[in-house]
Wavefront OBJ file of the C-alpha trace (Angstrom):
o trace
v -14.987 -14.345 21.875
v -17.536 -12.676 19.637
v -16.777 -13.238 15.954
v -17.023 -9.987 13.937
v -19.312 -9.718 10.932
v -17.831 -10.711 7.576
v -17.609 -8.026 4.884
v -16.561 -8.437 1.254
v -15.063 -5.931 -1.186
v -13.671 -6.379 -4.688
v -9.998 -5.367 -4.737
v -9.255 -5.419 -8.417
v -10.864 -8.707 -9.433
v -10.367 -10.391 -6.049
v -13.422 -10.682 -3.810
v -11.816 -9.975 -0.451
v -13.123 -10.900 2.989
v -12.468 -8.515 5.855
v -13.614 -7.436 9.319
v -13.994 -3.831 10.383
v -15.075 -2.350 13.708
v -14.386 0.517 16.096
v -15.098 4.198 15.652
v -12.302 5.944 17.528
v -8.547 6.290 17.417
v -6.320 5.928 14.390
v -6.983 3.041 11.948
v -5.224 -0.321 12.286
v -4.752 -2.820 9.455
v -4.187 -6.427 10.606
v -2.390 -8.730 8.136
v -2.253 -12.471 8.876
v 0.419 -14.992 7.930
v 0.690 -17.685 5.274
v -2.058 -20.292 5.420
v -3.990 -18.191 7.928
v -7.280 -16.300 7.792
v -9.256 -13.589 9.619
v -9.935 -15.812 12.627
v -6.202 -15.760 13.386
v -6.796 -12.253 14.791
v -9.858 -13.185 16.856
v -7.973 -13.074 20.208
v -7.004 -9.426 19.544
v -9.589 -7.917 17.202
v -12.262 -6.882 19.696
v -9.758 -5.570 22.251
v -8.127 -3.369 19.613
v -11.503 -2.250 18.238
v -12.457 -0.907 21.667
v -9.849 1.841 21.195
v -9.203 2.036 17.442
v -10.829 1.693 14.033
v -9.611 -1.823 13.221
v -9.662 -3.663 9.906
v -8.456 -7.249 9.482
v -7.981 -8.225 5.839
v -7.821 -11.735 4.404
v -5.068 -12.023 1.814
v -5.649 -13.360 -1.710
v -5.537 -17.161 -1.715
v -6.442 -17.396 1.955
v -9.543 -18.157 4.008
v -12.729 -17.191 2.176
v -11.074 -14.591 -0.046
v -10.794 -15.484 -3.750
v -7.942 -17.823 -4.687
v -6.914 -17.053 -8.272
v -3.872 -18.945 -9.501
v -3.075 -16.507 -12.325
v -1.847 -13.717 -10.028
v 1.437 -13.090 -8.225
v 1.694 -14.022 -4.547
v 5.076 -12.415 -3.892
v 5.517 -10.093 -0.925
v 5.862 -7.189 -3.351
v 2.549 -7.954 -5.054
v 0.766 -8.552 -1.751
v 2.031 -5.216 -0.414
v 0.404 -3.460 -3.374
v -2.777 -5.405 -2.641
v -2.785 -4.019 0.910
v -2.370 -0.461 -0.381
v -5.221 -1.015 -2.865
v -7.370 -2.422 -0.066
v -6.730 0.653 2.071
v -7.635 2.903 -0.853
v -10.870 0.976 -1.416
v -11.850 1.637 2.202
v -10.728 5.289 2.012
v -7.974 4.718 4.585
v -5.147 7.114 3.766
v -2.882 6.186 6.671
v -2.937 3.438 9.293
v -0.955 1.491 11.830
v 0.096 -1.777 10.175
v 0.217 -4.960 12.281
v 1.578 -7.994 10.444
v 2.069 -11.560 11.642
v 4.583 -13.908 9.967
v 4.157 -13.412 6.190
v 1.977 -10.425 7.106
v 4.979 -8.857 8.822
v 7.046 -9.107 5.640
v 4.157 -7.548 3.731
v 3.765 -4.764 6.310
v 7.467 -3.953 6.132
v 7.280 -3.760 2.332
v 4.237 -1.447 2.551
v 6.248 0.831 4.852
v 9.113 0.838 2.352
v 7.120 1.346 -0.857
v 4.111 3.295 0.442
v 5.657 5.079 3.422
v 3.027 7.824 3.520
v 0.343 5.183 4.177
v 1.946 3.869 7.376
v 1.850 5.452 10.814
v 3.328 2.808 13.146
v 4.483 -0.700 12.276
v 4.105 -3.830 14.409
v 5.871 -7.032 13.357
v 4.779 -10.246 15.079
v 6.977 -13.316 14.521
v 7.753 -11.682 11.213
v 8.943 -13.200 7.978
v 11.095 -11.151 5.631
v 14.059 -10.575 7.954
v 16.294 -13.511 7.019
v 16.533 -16.865 5.261
v 15.801 -19.217 8.150
v 12.365 -20.849 8.355
v 11.019 -24.193 9.553
v 12.076 -27.265 7.587
v 8.427 -28.198 7.059
v 7.837 -25.112 4.905
v 11.108 -25.620 3.074
v 10.233 -29.209 2.147
v 6.686 -28.191 1.224
v 8.085 -25.787 -1.374
v 9.345 -28.789 -3.376
v 6.930 -29.889 -6.144
v 5.054 -33.146 -5.469
v 6.382 -33.311 -1.883
v 4.480 -30.138 -1.071
v 1.277 -31.493 -2.575
v 1.581 -34.624 -0.433
v 2.578 -32.903 2.812
v -0.115 -30.214 2.690
v -3.011 -32.498 1.743
v -5.884 -31.452 4.082
v -6.604 -33.728 7.042
v -7.632 -33.363 10.677
v -4.402 -35.027 11.816
v -2.376 -32.642 9.656
v -4.167 -29.631 11.139
v -3.470 -30.924 14.662
v 0.224 -31.438 13.842
v 0.428 -27.939 12.390
v -0.850 -26.349 15.591
v 1.654 -28.329 17.659
v 4.400 -26.726 15.570
v 2.950 -23.230 15.923
v 2.645 -23.059 19.713
v 4.891 -23.770 22.676
v 2.059 -24.579 25.075
v -0.030 -27.278 23.389
v -2.668 -26.974 26.120
v -4.140 -23.980 24.285
v -4.922 -26.110 21.208
v -8.647 -26.835 21.128
v -10.725 -29.117 18.951
v -12.432 -26.013 17.562
v -9.100 -24.540 16.415
v -8.126 -27.775 14.713
v -11.529 -28.114 13.058
v -11.417 -24.520 11.777
v -7.930 -25.052 10.346
v -9.085 -28.246 8.645
v -12.212 -26.639 7.176
v -10.221 -23.679 5.825
v -7.506 -25.929 4.379
v -9.974 -27.978 2.356
v -11.821 -25.052 0.756
v -11.659 -25.212 -3.067
v -8.309 -23.898 -4.265
v -6.875 -23.407 -0.767
v -4.056 -25.943 -1.029
v -3.048 -24.747 -4.484
v -3.021 -21.091 -3.404
v -1.058 -21.921 -0.234
v 1.628 -23.676 -2.253
v 1.733 -20.891 -4.825
v 2.224 -18.338 -2.027
v 4.878 -20.491 -0.360
v 6.813 -21.072 -3.583
v 6.644 -17.391 -4.549
v 8.446 -16.468 -1.335
v 10.429 -19.533 -0.291
v 12.261 -22.616 -1.492
v 14.125 -25.622 -0.104
v 16.826 -23.289 1.258
v 14.398 -21.095 3.208
v 12.899 -17.672 2.615
v 13.911 -16.407 -0.812
v 16.459 -13.629 -1.015
v 14.033 -11.763 -3.272
v 11.623 -11.748 -0.338
v 13.834 -10.673 2.563
v 16.774 -8.821 0.993
v 14.756 -5.751 -0.026
v 13.258 -5.563 3.460
v 16.522 -6.016 5.369
v 18.383 -3.487 3.221
v 15.529 -1.012 3.485
v 14.560 -1.061 7.153
v 17.196 1.523 8.053
v 15.160 4.021 6.005
v 11.894 3.351 7.879
v 11.718 6.116 10.462
v 8.265 5.169 11.777
v 8.122 3.780 15.320
v 8.295 -0.029 15.112
v 7.351 -2.702 17.631
v 8.757 -6.208 17.145
v 7.120 -9.072 19.059
v 8.337 -12.670 19.095
v 8.094 -15.942 20.973
v 11.418 -17.178 22.287
v 10.518 -20.776 21.381
v 9.249 -19.987 17.861
v 9.898 -23.079 15.725
v 8.649 -21.515 12.487
v 10.834 -18.393 12.236
v 13.653 -18.080 14.788
v 13.458 -15.355 17.419
v 17.043 -14.467 16.424
v 15.500 -12.519 13.525
v 14.227 -10.018 16.088
v 17.862 -8.990 16.559
v 18.105 -8.142 12.848
v 15.111 -5.848 13.309
v 16.552 -4.381 16.509
v 19.774 -3.430 14.725
v 18.097 -2.264 11.522
v 15.122 -0.058 12.348
v 16.075 3.430 13.633
v 13.140 3.625 16.095
v 12.343 0.146 17.362
v 11.183 -1.651 20.476
v 11.514 -5.417 20.844
v 9.503 -7.675 23.144
v 10.266 -11.396 23.389
v 7.738 -13.627 25.167
v 9.351 -16.592 26.918
v 7.609 -19.965 26.794
v 5.949 -18.860 23.570
v 5.944 -20.117 19.996
v 4.871 -18.550 16.700
v 1.490 -17.263 17.946
v 2.005 -14.722 20.767
v -1.549 -13.433 20.234
v -2.906 -16.838 21.274
v -0.380 -17.909 23.910
v -0.171 -14.551 25.727
v -3.385 -12.870 24.613
v -3.860 -10.303 27.395
v -0.198 -9.329 27.527
v 0.014 -9.153 23.724
v -3.072 -6.946 23.416
v -1.855 -4.641 26.174
v 1.547 -4.350 24.526
v 0.005 -3.351 21.199
v -2.456 -0.873 22.700
v 0.268 0.798 24.764
v 2.544 1.105 21.727
v -0.146 2.390 19.383
v -1.412 4.978 21.862
v 2.003 6.171 23.037
l 1 2 3 4 5 6 7 8 9 10 11 12 13 14 15 16 17 18 19 20 21 22 23 24 25 26 27 28 29 30 31 32 33 34 35 36 37 38 39 40 41 42 43 44 45 46 47 48 49 50 51 52 53 54 55 56 57 58 59 60 61 62 63 64 65 66 67 68 69 70 71 72 73 74 75 76 77 78 79 80 81 82 83 84 85 86 87 88 89 90 91 92 93 94 95 96 97 98 99 100 101 102 103 104 105 106 107 108 109 110 111 112 113 114 115 116 117 118 119 120 121 122 123 124 125 126 127 128 129 130 131 132 133 134 135 136 137 138 139 140 141 142 143 144 145 146 147 148 149 150 151 152 153 154 155 156 157 158 159 160 161 162 163 164 165 166 167 168 169 170 171 172 173 174 175 176 177 178 179 180 181 182 183 184 185 186 187 188 189 190 191 192 193 194 195 196 197 198 199 200 201 202 203 204 205 206 207 208 209 210 211 212 213 214 215 216 217 218 219 220 221 222 223 224 225 226 227 228 229 230 231 232 233 234 235 236 237 238 239 240 241 242 243 244 245 246 247 248 249 250 251 252 253 254 255 256 257 258 259 260 261 262 263 264 265 266 267 268 269 270 271 272 273 274 275 276 277 278 279
């Protein structure tokens, strides 16, 4: 897989890393999940860019984007960041594709900035209910979180085993990249600040998901929901909440798949997205 060229743009005071490519079709904004980075979209970016103008953005506190600790990392604040990012790149309207935390952010963008969204794709999305893996819940607790998320190669390997159903796809390169990103200056602190802004020991905070769940009935855009049946991070049962809530929704559940459909079923996932976005 060819890695796209890094670009940087100041969004407010945050120096933001992003990828952009493709010169046809309607724009796509890719939003990764908590603790992730641009490379999370590497299995899909080039395939999507062959048919669309695609932009993957690295959220504040993540990857090589700035990690200020004096800003809000709530879903609401991050949704405004996405709208500001689009404005900075002169993108008036785009398809929004969000994974995990990125799905919660994408849903909030569709609710608050509806004119900026064409179609919405939610992949293993947060923001649809309380339930989330115990590891994240425990990590939201002060001191415990600092101990559990301390960067290490073994910790990065354990994380990937939680994220996927088929551990055979986990490579040394993936583990090394996760480790290198996790030990960047400020990365652990920003991860925990993001986690604690949106979750606690009981799961996803009501302030995070309640606005989304109550509002999705008003989102008339076509929506695609994608999940892995064996997702151990956010249960696939949340796809049913989306199926009942959005007026115009399609749901696809991959069997034998965990939290990363784009890595475990890359070709099928990319085809699903391209079909939906070009329909």
